BALOBA-1460 file (C-alpha; in Angstrom, 3 decimals):
// residues 64
<rec num="1" residu="m" x="173.790" y="123.127" z="116.844"/>
<rec num="2" residu="i" x="173.254" y="123.809" z="120.509"/>
<rec num="3" residu="d" x="174.926" y="122.231" z="123.529"/>
<rec num="4" residu="l" x="173.720" y="123.667" z="126.829"/>
<rec num="5" residu="a" x="175.904" y="121.281" z="128.874"/>
<rec num="6" residu="d" x="174.480" y="120.765" z="132.381"/>
<rec num="7" residu="l" x="171.962" y="123.596" z="132.304"/>
<rec num="8" residu="t" x="168.842" y="122.826" z="134.329"/>
<rec num="9" residu="g" x="165.209" y="123.381" z="133.408"/>
<rec num="10" residu="t" x="164.843" y="126.739" z="135.162"/>
<rec num="11" residu="r" x="167.732" y="128.305" z="133.246"/>
<rec num="12" residu="e" x="166.592" y="126.674" z="130.001"/>
<rec num="13" residu="y" x="163.150" y="128.165" z="130.522"/>
<rec num="14" residu="d" x="164.684" y="131.624" z="130.972"/>
<rec num="15" residu="l" x="166.299" y="131.298" z="127.527"/>
<rec num="16" residu="v" x="163.022" y="130.658" z="125.721"/>
<rec num="17" residu="c" x="160.213" y="132.259" z="127.751"/>
<rec num="18" residu="p" x="158.638" y="134.744" z="127.362"/>
<rec num="19" residu="a" x="160.787" y="135.267" z="124.221"/>
<rec num="20" residu="n" x="162.897" y="132.679" z="122.419"/>
<rec num="21" residu="k" x="166.424" y="134.120" z="122.609"/>
<rec num="22" residu="i" x="167.961" y="131.183" z="120.707"/>
<rec num="23" residu="g" x="165.701" y="130.384" z="117.768"/>
<rec num="24" residu="a" x="165.432" y="127.111" z="115.875"/>
<rec num="25" residu="v" x="168.380" y="124.709" z="115.639"/>
<rec num="26" residu="d" x="169.184" y="121.716" z="113.468"/>
<rec num="27" residu="l" x="170.927" y="119.687" z="116.193"/>
<rec num="28" residu="y" x="170.223" y="119.685" z="119.937"/>
<rec num="29" residu="l" x="172.702" y="117.882" z="122.210"/>
<rec num="30" residu="v" x="170.321" y="117.048" z="125.053"/>
<rec num="31" residu="s" x="171.173" y="118.849" z="128.305"/>
<rec num="32" residu="h" x="172.517" y="117.125" z="131.413"/>
<rec num="33" residu="h" x="172.585" y="113.589" z="129.954"/>
<rec num="34" residu="g" x="168.803" y="113.636" z="129.521"/>
<rec num="35" residu="i" x="167.907" y="113.756" z="133.217"/>
<rec num="36" residu="d" x="164.382" y="114.838" z="134.053"/>
<rec num="37" residu="t" x="165.395" y="118.265" z="135.449"/>
<rec num="38" residu="s" x="166.665" y="119.377" z="132.034"/>
<rec num="39" residu="g" x="165.304" y="119.399" z="128.499"/>
<rec num="40" residu="s" x="161.992" y="121.000" z="129.359"/>
<rec num="41" residu="p" x="159.126" y="120.764" z="126.866"/>
<rec num="42" residu="q" x="159.256" y="124.559" z="126.511"/>
<rec num="43" residu="l" x="162.908" y="124.430" z="125.455"/>
<rec num="44" residu="v" x="162.464" y="121.590" z="122.973"/>
<rec num="45" residu="h" x="159.414" y="123.266" z="121.441"/>
<rec num="46" residu="a" x="161.249" y="126.587" z="121.106"/>
<rec num="47" residu="l" x="164.393" y="125.041" z="119.609"/>
<rec num="48" residu="h" x="162.367" y="122.920" z="117.180"/>
<rec num="49" residu="p" x="165.406" y="120.688" z="116.514"/>
<rec num="50" residu="r" x="165.552" y="118.394" z="113.497"/>
<rec num="51" residu="v" x="167.737" y="115.952" z="115.477"/>
<rec num="52" residu="a" x="168.410" y="115.418" z="119.196"/>
<rec num="53" residu="i" x="171.367" y="113.420" z="120.551"/>
<rec num="54" residu="m" x="171.741" y="112.306" z="124.161"/>
<rec num="55" residu="n" x="175.020" y="111.425" z="125.895"/>
<rec num="56" residu="n" x="174.443" y="108.435" z="128.047"/>
<rec num="57" residu="g" x="176.391" y="105.909" z="130.071"/>
<rec num="58" residu="a" x="176.087" y="102.860" z="132.299"/>
<rec num="59" residu="r" x="175.325" y="104.953" z="135.392"/>
<rec num="60" residu="k" x="173.964" y="108.227" z="134.092"/>
<rec num="61" residu="g" x="171.602" y="109.500" z="131.469"/>
<rec num="62" residu="g" x="168.214" y="109.059" z="129.905"/>
<rec num="63" residu="r" x="165.428" y="108.809" z="132.404"/>
<rec num="64" residu="a" x="161.951" y="107.897" z="131.242"/>
């Protein structure tokens, strides 16, 4: 399980490119409430999670 809290895309990218320093995970708690500056495609591909969960609320989280 990985929870990167409020880490943004640039720092996430540094964890997985050019080398994946984390590896695959079973559960990914989506970073920063799912806002579009976090959860980069590179990170999700590198983590290869089986399940992703996003914290969300009435005024924050999950942008499409």
